[in-house]
N, C-alpha and C positions, 0 to 999 in steps of 0.2 A: 599708417595706411600705406599700402603699396599696390601698384597696378601692373598687370602684365597680360598681354594677349599673345598666346602661343598658337600658331597655326601649324598644323601637321605637315612637316616637310614642304614648306611654302616655296616651291621651286618652279621655274619655267625655263623652257629652251627656246631660243630665238635663232631662226635659220636665216642666214644672209648668203645670197647667191654671189659667187665670185665674179660673175659677169656685171654685177652692180658696183664693183669696186675698181678703182683705177689701178694700173700696174704699179704706180708709185706707192699707193696705199698697201697693196699686197706685199711689197718689199719690206714695208715697215712693221708688218704684223708679226708679233712673236707669240707663240703658243705658251700658255702658262703650264708649268710642270705641276702635276697633281701629286701631292704628298700622301703619306700614310697616316691618317688621323689616329689609328690604333697605336701608333708608335709615340704619340705625344705623352709628355710627362708633366705632372703638376709643377708649376714654377718655370716652365719653359717659356721663352719670350715669343710673343705673337704680335702681328700687325694687322689692323683692320683698315681696308682701303675702300673709299666710297666718295660720296658727294654730300657730306654732312651739312644739313640745314640749307642745302642748295647753294652754298658759297663757291662750289667748284671742287675739283678733285682734292681730297685730303687724306692724310694718313694719321692714324692714332696707334699708339703702342701700348702693350700691357703684357701680362703673363697669362698662362693657363691657370685659372684659379681652382678648377675642379674638372674631373672627367666623369662621364656617364651620369650626369646630373639628370634625374628623372623628373619630367614635368608633364602635367596633364594639359592637353590643348583644348581649344574651344569645342571640339567634337567629343570630348570625354575620353579620348584615348591617350595613353602615356607613351612618350618617346624619350630617348636619352640625348643630351646635348653637351657640348663643350661650354664650360663657364669661363668667362674672361673678364678682366677688369679694364681692358682697352675701352676707351670712350665710345659708346654707341649712341647715335642720335638719328632722327629721321633723315634719310639721305644716304647713310652708310649701312643702315640695316638693309640686308639683301646683297651687300657687297662681300668681297672675299676676306677670309681670315687666313693669313700666311704665317709660316714658321720662319725661323731665322735664315733658312736657306732659300727663301722666296718661293717655297712650294705651297700650293693651295691646299689647306688642311680642313677648311670649313667654310660654310656660308652663314654669315651673320643673320640671325633670325629675329631677335627681340632683346629687350632689356627690362629689368625691373625698375619701376619709378615710383616716386612718392616721398613722403616725409621720412627723413633719416635713412634714405636708400642712396647708395652711391657705388658706382663701379661694379655693377652686376649685369653682365651681358651674356647672351647665349648664342651659340652657333651650331648649325647642323653639321655633324662630322662628315667629311667627304666620303668615308667608307659607307655611310648611310645614303648620302646624296647620289652616289654613283649609280645605284640600282634604279633610283627614280629618274635620273637623267637618261639612262639607257632605255628605260621603258618609254619615255616621252619621244625619244629619237626613233625607236623601233616600231612603236605602236601608235603614238600620238596621245596616249593616256597612260596612267599608272595602273598596272595590272593588280588584281587582288583587292580593289576598292569598289564597294557598291556605289552606284551612281544613279540618281533619279533624273537629273536634267531640269531642275526647277530652281528659280530664285524666289526666296520667301521674304516676307516682312511680317512682323508681329503687329496685330491689331487688337484693340480693346473693345469689349462689349459690356453694355450695362445689363445687369441681371436684377430682376425684381422691380418693384415699384419704388418711386421716390418717396421716402418717408422722412420722419423727423431727423433721422441720422444719415439721410442721403442714400444714394444707390450704391450697390456693390458692383465690382467689375471683375471680369475674367478676360484673359488674353488667349488668342490662338494664332497660329501662323496662317497667313494668306498667301496664295500663289501670285507672285508679281509678274513672272514671265516663265515660259516653257521653251526649252530648246527643241528645235525642229528635229524630228526623227528619234527623240529620246524615249526612254522607257515610260516616262510620265505621259508623254503625248500618246504613245501607243495604248496606254492603259485608260485613256479617255479623260485625264485630268484637264481642267480648263483654267485659264487666267481668272483670278478673283475667287476661285474656290477657297473655302475655309477648311483647314484640316483639323479635325477634332480628335482623331486618334490614329495611332500607328501600330499595326500588328495587334490591335485589340487593347492597346494601352493609351489612356487619355493623355494628351499633351497640351502644353500651354505656350510653347515657344519653338522657334525654328532650331535652336541649339539642341533641344531634346530630340527632334527628329534626326539630326546629324548623329547624335550619340547612339540612338537606337539603330540607325542605319548601319553604323560601323559594327554592330553586333552580328550582322549578316555576312 
């Protein structure tokens, strides 16, 4: 068995005002050079930097195991990633993947785990990440993605009467929270609403909504 949770271009941008930093800190800041992920070759050495398992800043090294590895994320859409055998663990996932010249070529995203699985990690190529980062900086959101503005949780419902073989169950997503000013709020959706169908298609989980939403 193996487990893997891929989130579509799972990126964020954090803004720090210069006025919040001391002059001494500003003098020490060095801007990372962004490399060309399209120029990577299989077998090329790479380094993953992060805070693996919360022990503090750490560095792991490996190679590019594969390029343009197609993976389907939790929303049902497929994207391509850099595969590496550099050790990836909670804490350095989300950190940078660097080439031998110290250039940022990817953002570590996930790894495969489970029995008989070892050394299979994935990173978002920087050539892909650039457009997402630019959108976040320019617009505050990623353009071209449908967005409802709700947080959902899956709930189970009993169907039929309890009999000799017990009851049967079905699940549907329930709205846990709604973002103020969102399309969901404007459409009249309410917290605790149960969503039975989307676009006329019956659904049983929040992941199905996400997959259908991406179809728009």
